[in-house]
C-alpha positions in Angstrom: 0.0 0.0 0.0 1.5 3.3 -1.0 1.7 6.4 1.2 -1.4 8.1 -0.3 -3.6 5.1 0.3 -2.4 4.9 3.9 -3.3 8.5 4.5 -6.8 8.0 3.1 -7.4 5.0 5.3 -6.2 6.7 8.4 -8.3 9.8 7.6 -11.4 7.7 7.2 -10.8 5.9 10.5 -10.2 9.3 12.3 -13.5 10.6 10.9 -15.3 7.5 12.0 -13.9 7.8 15.5 -14.8 11.5 15.6 -18.3 10.8 14.4 -18.8 8.1 17.0 -17.7 10.4 19.8 -20.1 13.1 18.6 -23.0 10.7 18.5 -22.2 9.5 22.1 -22.0 13.2 23.2 -25.4 14.1 21.7 -26.9 11.0 23.3 -25.6 11.9 26.7 -26.7 15.5 26.3 -30.2 14.3 25.3 -30.5 12.0 28.3 -29.4 14.9 30.5 -31.8 17.3 29.0 -34.7 14.9 29.3 -33.7 14.2 32.9 -33.6 18.0 33.6 -37.0 18.5 32.0 -38.4 15.7 34.0 -37.1 17.3 37.1 -38.7 20.6 36.2 -42.0 19.0 35.6 -41.9 17.2 38.9 -40.9 20.3 40.8 -43.2 22.8 38.9 -46.5 23.9 40.6 -49.6 22.4 39.0 -51.5 24.4 36.4 -54.7 26.1 37.7 -57.9 24.4 36.7 -60.2 26.1 34.1 -62.9 28.3 35.6 -66.0 26.3 36.6 -69.0 26.9 34.4 -71.9 28.8 36.1 -74.9 26.5 36.7 -78.4 27.8 36.4 -80.1 24.8 38.0 -82.3 25.7 41.1 -85.1 27.8 42.4 -85.1 31.6 42.2 -87.2 34.4 43.5 -87.1 38.0 42.2 -88.7 41.4 41.6 -89.0 43.7 38.5 -89.9 47.2 37.5 -90.3 48.9 34.2 -93.1 50.2 31.9 -95.9 48.9 29.7 -98.2 50.0 27.0 -101.7 48.6 26.5 -103.2 48.9 23.0 -106.9 48.4 23.0 -109.2 48.2 20.0 -113.0 48.7 20.3 -115.3 47.1 17.8 -118.1 49.5 16.9 -121.6 48.1 16.8 -122.9 51.4 15.4 -121.3 50.9 12.0 -117.9 52.0 10.5 -116.0 54.2 12.9 -115.6 57.8 11.9 -112.6 58.4 14.1 -110.9 56.7 17.1 -111.7 53.3 18.6 -108.0 52.7 19.3 -106.9 53.5 22.9 -103.3 53.8 24.2 -102.8 53.2 27.9 -99.1 53.6 29.0 -97.7 53.6 32.5 -95.3 52.1 35.1 -95.2 48.6 36.5 -93.9 46.7 39.5 -94.0 43.0 40.1 -92.3 39.8 41.2 -91.5 36.3 39.8 -90.7 32.8 41.1 -89.4 29.9 39.1 -87.1 26.9 38.7 -84.4 26.2 36.1 -82.7 22.9 35.2 -79.5 22.9 33.1 -78.1 20.2 30.9 -75.0 21.2 29.0 -75.5 24.7 27.7 -79.3 24.4 27.6 -81.5 25.6 30.4 -85.2 24.6 30.8 -87.5 26.0 33.4 -90.9 27.3 34.5 -91.9 30.7 35.9 -94.9 32.4 37.5 -95.1 36.2 37.7 -97.5 38.9 38.7 -97.3 42.6 37.9 -99.1 45.6 39.1 -99.4 48.1 36.2 -100.8 51.6 36.6 -101.8 51.9 32.9 -104.3 54.5 32.0 -105.6 56.0 28.7 -108.7 57.5 27.1 -109.7 58.2 23.5 -112.7 58.6 21.2 -114.8 55.5 20.6 -118.2 54.5 19.2 -118.1 57.5 16.9 -120.2 56.3 13.9 -119.6 57.4 10.4 -123.3 58.4 9.9 -122.2 61.9 11.2 -121.2 62.4 7.6 -123.9 63.8 5.3 -125.5 67.0 4.1 -125.1 69.6 6.8 -126.7 73.1 7.3 -127.0 75.8 6.3 -127.2 74.8 2.7 -129.2 71.6 2.9 -131.3 71.6 6.0 -134.2 69.7 4.5 -131.9 66.9 3.6 -129.8 67.0 6.7 -129.0 63.4 7.8 -128.1 64.4 11.4 -125.1 63.4 13.3 -124.1 61.0 16.1 -122.8 61.8 19.5 -119.9 59.5 20.2 -118.2 58.4 23.4 -114.9 58.3 25.3 -113.5 55.0 26.3 -111.1 55.0 29.3 -109.0 51.8 29.6 -107.2 51.0 32.8 -105.3 47.6 33.1 -104.2 47.2 36.7 -102.8 43.6 37.0 -101.4 41.1 34.7 -99.4 37.9 35.0 -98.4 34.6 33.4 -97.5 31.0 33.9 -94.8 30.2 31.4 -92.2 27.7 30.4 -88.8 29.0 29.2 -85.8 27.7 27.4 -82.5 29.3 27.3 -78.9 29.0 26.1 -76.1 29.6 28.7 -73.4 31.5 26.8 -70.1 33.3 27.4 -66.8 31.5 28.3 -68.2 30.5 31.7 -71.9 30.2 31.0 -73.0 33.0 33.3 -75.1 34.8 30.7 -78.5 33.3 29.8 -80.4 34.1 26.6 -83.9 32.8 26.8 -87.5 32.8 25.4 -90.7 32.2 27.3 -94.3 31.6 26.6 -97.6 30.4 28.0 -101.0 31.4 29.3 -101.5 35.0 30.6 -104.2 36.9 32.5 -105.1 40.5 33.2 -107.5 42.4 35.3 -108.7 45.9 34.6 -111.6 48.2 33.8 -113.1 50.0 30.8 -115.3 53.1 31.5 -117.4 54.6 28.7 -119.2 58.0 28.7 -121.2 59.7 26.0 -119.9 63.0 24.7 -122.1 66.1 24.5 -121.0 69.5 25.6 -124.6 70.6 25.9 -125.8 67.5 27.7 -129.4 67.8 28.9 -130.1 71.0 26.9 -130.3 69.8 23.3 -129.0 66.3 23.5 -128.6 63.2 25.6 -127.2 63.4 29.1 -123.7 62.2 29.8 -124.6 58.5 30.4 -121.8 56.2 31.6 -121.0 52.5 31.9 -118.2 50.8 33.7 -117.0 47.2 33.1 -114.4 45.5 35.4 -113.2 42.0 34.4 -110.4 39.5 34.4 -109.3 37.9 31.1 -107.2 35.1 29.9 -104.9 35.1 26.9 -101.3 34.2 26.0 -97.8 35.7 26.3 -94.5 35.3 24.5 -91.3 37.0 25.5 -87.5 37.1 25.2 -84.9 38.1 27.8 -81.3 38.1 29.0 -80.2 37.1 32.5 -76.7 37.8 33.8 -75.2 36.3 37.0 -73.6 39.0 39.2 -72.5 37.0 42.2 -73.0 33.6 43.9 -76.7 34.1 44.3 -77.8 37.3 42.5 -78.6 37.9 38.8 -80.0 40.8 36.8 -82.6 40.3 34.0 -83.9 42.4 31.1 -87.1 41.1 29.5 -89.6 42.0 26.8 -93.1 40.5 26.9 -96.1 40.6 24.6 -99.4 39.7 26.1 -102.5 39.3 23.9 -106.1 39.0 25.0 -109.0 38.1 22.7 -112.2 40.0 22.2 -114.3 40.7 25.3 -117.9 41.9 25.3 -118.4 45.4 26.4 -121.5 47.2 27.6 -122.1 50.6 26.0 -124.1 53.6 27.5 -127.8 53.8 26.7 -128.3 57.5 26.2 -132.1 57.1 25.7 -134.4 55.2 23.6 -134.6 55.4 20.7 -131.6 57.7 21.0 -133.0 60.3 18.6 -132.8 64.0 19.4 -135.9 66.1 18.5 -134.9 69.6 19.7 -135.3 72.7 17.6 -131.7 73.0 16.6 -131.3 71.9 13.0 -127.9 70.6 13.6 -129.2 68.2 16.2 -132.5 66.9 14.8 -132.2 63.3 13.8 -129.0 62.9 15.7 -128.4 59.7 17.7 -126.1 58.6 20.5 -124.9 55.2 21.8 -128.0 53.2 22.8 -126.7 50.4 24.9 -125.7 47.9 22.2 -122.9 45.5 23.1 -119.5 46.4 21.7 -116.3 44.4 22.0 -112.7 45.2 23.0 -109.5 43.4 22.3 -106.3 44.2 24.2 -102.5 43.7 23.8 -99.9 44.7 26.4 -96.2 45.3 25.6 -94.0 45.3 28.7 -90.3 45.9 29.3 -89.0 44.7 32.6 -85.7 45.2 34.5 -85.3 43.0 37.5 -83.2 41.0 40.0 -83.4 37.3 40.9 -82.0 35.6 44.0 -81.0 31.9 43.4 -81.1 29.6 46.4 -78.3 27.4 47.5 -74.5 27.6 48.0 -73.1 29.1 44.9 -69.6 30.4 43.9 -69.4 33.8 42.3 -69.0 33.4 38.5 -65.7 34.3 36.9 -65.7 37.3 34.5 -67.3 36.2 31.3 -65.0 38.0 29.0 -61.6 39.7 29.2 -62.3 43.3 30.1 -60.9 46.3 28.2 -61.1 48.8 31.0 -60.5 48.2 34.7 -61.5 50.9 37.2 -58.9 51.8 39.7 -59.9 50.9 43.2 -58.8 54.3 44.5 -60.0 56.4 41.5 -63.0 58.5 40.5 -64.3 57.4 37.1 -65.8 59.9 34.6 -67.7 59.4 31.5 -69.2 62.1 29.3 -70.5 62.1 25.8 -73.0 63.5 23.1 -75.9 62.1 21.1 -77.8 62.8 18.0 -81.5 62.2 18.8 -84.5 61.7 16.6 -87.7 62.0 18.7 -91.4 61.2 18.5 -94.0 62.9 20.7 -97.7 62.7 21.5 -99.8 64.9 23.8 -103.6 64.6 24.6 -106.0 66.6 26.7 -109.6 65.8 27.5 -111.9 68.6 28.7 -114.7 67.3 30.9 -116.4 70.4 32.1 -117.8 70.0 35.5 -117.8 66.2 35.3 -114.8 63.9 36.0 -113.3 61.7 33.3 -114.3 59.9 31.2 -117.1 62.4 30.6 -115.7 64.5 27.8 -116.7 67.6 25.8 -113.6 68.4 23.8 -110.4 66.7 23.0 -107.1 67.9 21.5 -104.7 65.2 20.3 -101.2 66.3 19.1 -99.4 63.3 17.6 -96.6 62.1 15.4 -94.5 65.1 16.6 -91.1 64.3 15.1 -88.0 66.2 16.2 -84.3 66.2 15.6 -81.8 67.4 18.2 -78.9 66.7 20.4 -78.1 65.9 24.0 -75.1 65.6 26.4 -74.7 63.1 29.1 -72.3 62.3 31.9 -71.7 59.9 34.8 -69.4 59.9 37.8 -68.5 56.8 39.9 -66.6 57.1 43.1 -64.5 54.5 44.9 -67.2 54.2 47.5 -69.7 53.1 44.8 -71.7 56.3 44.8 -73.0 57.5 41.4 -74.1 60.8 39.9 -75.4 60.9 36.4 -77.6 62.9 34.1 -78.4 64.3 30.6 -79.6 67.5 29.0 -81.0 67.9 25.5 -83.6 69.3 23.1 -84.9 69.2 19.6 -87.4 70.7 17.1 -89.3 69.7 14.0 -92.1 70.6 11.6 -93.6 67.1 11.3 -96.8 66.3 13.2 -100.5 66.9 13.3 -103.3 67.8 15.6 -107.0 66.8 15.9 -109.4 69.1 17.7 -112.6 67.3 18.5 -115.8 68.8 19.9 -119.2 67.3 20.7 -122.5 69.3 20.7 -120.7 72.6 19.9 -123.0 75.6 19.1 -122.1 77.2 15.9 -123.6 80.5 14.6 -124.3 80.7 10.9 -126.3 82.8 8.5 -128.2 82.0 5.3 -131.3 80.4 6.9 -134.2 82.6 7.7 -135.3 82.3 11.3 -132.5 79.9 12.3 -129.9 81.8 14.3 -127.6 78.9 15.2 -127.0 75.2 15.0 -125.5 72.5 17.2 -123.2 70.0 15.5 -123.0 66.7 17.3 -119.4 66.1 16.3 -116.7 68.3 14.8 -113.1 67.3 14.1 -110.5 69.9 13.0 -107.3 68.5 11.5 -104.1 70.6 11.3 -100.4 70.1 10.6 -98.2 70.9 13.6 -94.7 71.7 14.5 -93.0 71.1 17.9 -90.0 71.5 20.1 -88.7 69.9 23.3 -86.2 70.6 26.0 -85.4 68.2 28.8 -83.0 67.0 31.5 -82.6 64.4 34.1 -80.2 64.2 37.1 -79.8 61.2 39.4 -77.9 60.1 42.5 -77.4 56.4 43.1 -75.3 53.6 44.5 -73.6 50.6 42.7 -74.7 47.5 44.6 -72.7 45.3 42.3 -69.6 46.7 40.6 -67.1 44.8 38.5 -65.1 45.7 35.3 -67.7 43.5 33.5 -70.9 44.7 35.1 -72.7 47.3 37.3 -76.1 47.3 39.0 -77.2 50.7 40.3 -80.3 52.0 42.1 -81.0 55.7 42.0 -83.3 58.5 42.8 -83.5 61.7 40.7 -85.5 64.4 39.0 -86.8 64.8 35.4 -88.0 67.8 33.5 -89.6 67.9 30.0 -90.9 70.9 28.1 -93.1 70.4 25.0 -94.1 73.4 22.8 -96.5 72.8 19.9 -98.2 75.0 17.4 -100.4 74.7 14.3 -100.2 77.1 11.3 -102.5 80.1 11.6 -103.6 79.8 8.0 -104.2 76.1 7.8 -106.8 74.2 9.6 -108.8 71.5 7.8 -112.2 70.8 9.4 -113.5 67.3 8.9 -117.1 66.1 9.6 -118.5 69.7 9.9 -119.5 72.5 7.4 -116.7 74.0 5.4 -117.7 77.4 6.7 -116.0 76.5 9.9 -112.6 76.1 8.3 -111.4 79.6 9.1 -109.9 78.6 12.4 -106.9 80.4 13.9 -103.7 78.6 14.7 -103.6 76.8 18.1 -100.7 76.5 20.5 -99.8 74.3 23.5 -97.1 74.7 26.1 -96.4 71.8 28.6 -94.1 71.5 31.5 -93.6 68.0 33.1 -91.6 67.7 36.4 -91.2 64.3 38.0 -89.5 62.4 40.8 -87.6 59.4 39.5 -86.9 56.2 41.4 -85.3 53.4 39.4 -82.5 51.0 38.6 -79.9 50.6 35.9 -77.7 47.7 34.8 -74.6 47.7 32.6 -73.3 44.3 31.5 -70.6 43.1 29.1 -72.2 41.0 26.4 -69.0 40.2 24.5 -65.5 41.6 24.4 -65.8 45.4 24.4 -69.6 45.3 23.9 -71.9 46.6 26.6 -75.7 46.6 27.2 -77.1 49.3 29.4 -80.7 49.2 30.5 -82.5 51.6 32.8 -86.1 51.7 34.2 -87.5 54.6 36.3 -90.9 54.7 38.1 -92.2 58.3 38.4 -94.4 58.2 41.6 -95.0 61.9 41.4 -95.5 63.9 38.2 -96.4 67.6 38.4 -97.9 69.2 35.2 -98.3 72.8 34.3 -99.5 73.9 30.8 -101.3 76.5 28.8 -103.7 76.0 25.9 -103.6 78.9 23.4 -106.8 79.1 21.2 -106.0 82.6 20.0 -106.3 86.1 21.4 -108.3 86.2 24.6 -108.4 82.4 24.8 -105.5 81.4 26.9 -106.2 78.6 29.5 -103.8 77.7 32.3 -103.7 74.0 33.1 -102.4 72.0 36.1 -102.5 68.6 37.8 -100.5 65.7 39.4 -100.1 62.1 38.3 -97.4 59.5 37.6 -95.4 57.9 34.8 -92.5 55.7 33.7 -89.2 56.2 31.8 -87.3 53.5 30.0 -83.9 53.4 28.2 -81.6 50.8 26.6 -78.2 51.4 24.9 -75.9 48.9 23.0 -72.3 50.3 22.9 -68.8 49.2 21.8 -65.4 50.3 23.2 -63.3 51.2 20.2 -60.4 51.8 22.6 -60.3 51.6 26.3 -61.3 55.2 26.7 -63.6 55.8 23.7 -67.0 54.3 23.2 -69.8 54.5 20.5 -73.3 53.2 20.6 -77.0 53.2 19.6 -80.0 53.4 21.9 -83.7 54.0 22.4 -85.9 55.7 25.0 -89.6 55.9 26.0 -91.2 58.3 28.5 -94.9 58.4 29.5 -96.9 60.7 31.8 -100.5 60.6 32.9 -102.5 63.1 34.8 -105.9 61.5 35.6 -107.5 64.4 37.5 -106.2 67.7 36.2 -107.9 71.0 35.9 -108.1 73.9 33.5 -109.2 77.5 33.6 -111.7 77.7 30.7 -111.3 80.1 27.8 -112.1 83.7 28.8 -109.7 86.5 29.3 -106.7 84.4 30.1 -108.5 81.6 31.7 -110.9 83.4 34.1 -114.0 81.7 32.8 -114.2 79.0 35.5 -112.4 75.8 36.2 -113.2 72.5 34.6 -112.1 68.9 35.1 -109.5 67.6 32.6 -107.1 64.8 31.9 -103.6 65.2 30.4 -101.2 62.6 29.0 -98.0 62.6 27.0 -95.6 60.1 25.4 -92.1 60.9 24.3 -89.9 58.4 22.5 -86.5 58.6 20.8 -83.7 56.7 19.1 -80.1 58.0 19.2 -76.5 57.4 18.3 -73.8 58.4 20.8 -70.1 58.7 21.5 -68.5 59.0 24.9 -65.1 59.3 26.5 -64.0 57.7 29.8 -61.1 58.5 32.2 -60.2 58.1 35.8 -58.5 60.4 38.4 -56.7 59.0 41.5 
């Protein structure tokens, strides 16, 4: 073997030996690393267990507040309705519920019984037959078909409740948010009072005859809701329910048989009034409830459902302030009853579909001690709306008929366009009973103010169901000032990362009303009275960043003055005082943006 071959053989053997040494070294290092990792695993603390899922199984007992709106429809046995027969009765509610839930996986099944006191009240034109239409004096007295005195229906639901099953889905990382639907039989108890309308009752027409019906009714309900566990035993709920009740027979007033007026006034001869025939009424209630439930048994407080984007400092004062664009809808109604209490009615003004656009500003302050101060201020205006001015048995002078100086029209309805404006504010002081980066539950007491101003054009009043000669009416105006004590609750919960739902319900145990009816020069009538009401609000918002938030929301306010008074038209309201009812509804949708910060 030559020298070169010997060198190659020795080089190969050296590489082989080196490779063998490297492989043994890697093997030893691998064994040592594995041993070290095993030692680390043995000596490391155990990983924390995942958060336990919240379990909804068990009995619960709770209470709720909020507001409701009863929508009633009266079937008219006197023929096609000329106007009305639909009555709105809004108001506050308070109640309680008891139930049991059973959970399997994410699904929750249960049953619930609830009862609610509802101070709902409303009155409107009813039983106003279309036979009021026809040839009217002075041009066609021989062929005058007469008219019909209608009535006012006052609807007052007082109690309602339900026995329902419910099915829900426990959602969120820890299952402590329950989305559910419910349904089953429902019942209600209330009354309907009806009074004939005639401003000259007993002089040239039927007297103000009344009937009153009190009854309990069965129907059905369906609803949806959200319940959120706050602590080991307490949860907050927000629920919408629709309750429907079939047609119920209704006694109507008998203003005299055969119900035909034969006095000497040509606008009255041949007129008729409700004569006791049976009518019918169907009712539906829409209710929004905010409540709390207590679940029995030993329960661990649920973990936060979602990672929070903002964490309040334990020693900081939190501030939030923002602005909103608001589109509003308003309604106002007054019933003049003369010397008789409602539902006796001589004249009614209804301002409705009053749409406004405006802005508002809001703020909230939370202290480390869980005290809260919050409020809002805003206003708007618009030219969209209309007004109906109804009168019964109104004397009208006219010329053109020899020897007939005047007439009495059983029914007159003046229709006008309307514009309106609003100004309002609320201020509340409260306490956070439950407070966490993911939720808050606050009770509060506060004050609310609402100003409504409405006007019709002075050159445009279209008179329906009366002679065209009456169409030269002047413009009408109305100023309202509503002041109320607020007692309520608010909940703010995190539905998803950065997404919040805020709901608020306030009961107004005292509403003070002051207003003025403007029927033209020398016809200003001051008005006043006390009543109650409800205010509801819900907002869905999203944190774009930790300190900046955008959202959309809706609001509904309702006021009712059942026994008000007015100074009748004459030199600024010095013509005597008459009984009157007043009511208002104010709703809005809005978009908002807000900024949050904290100070040590």
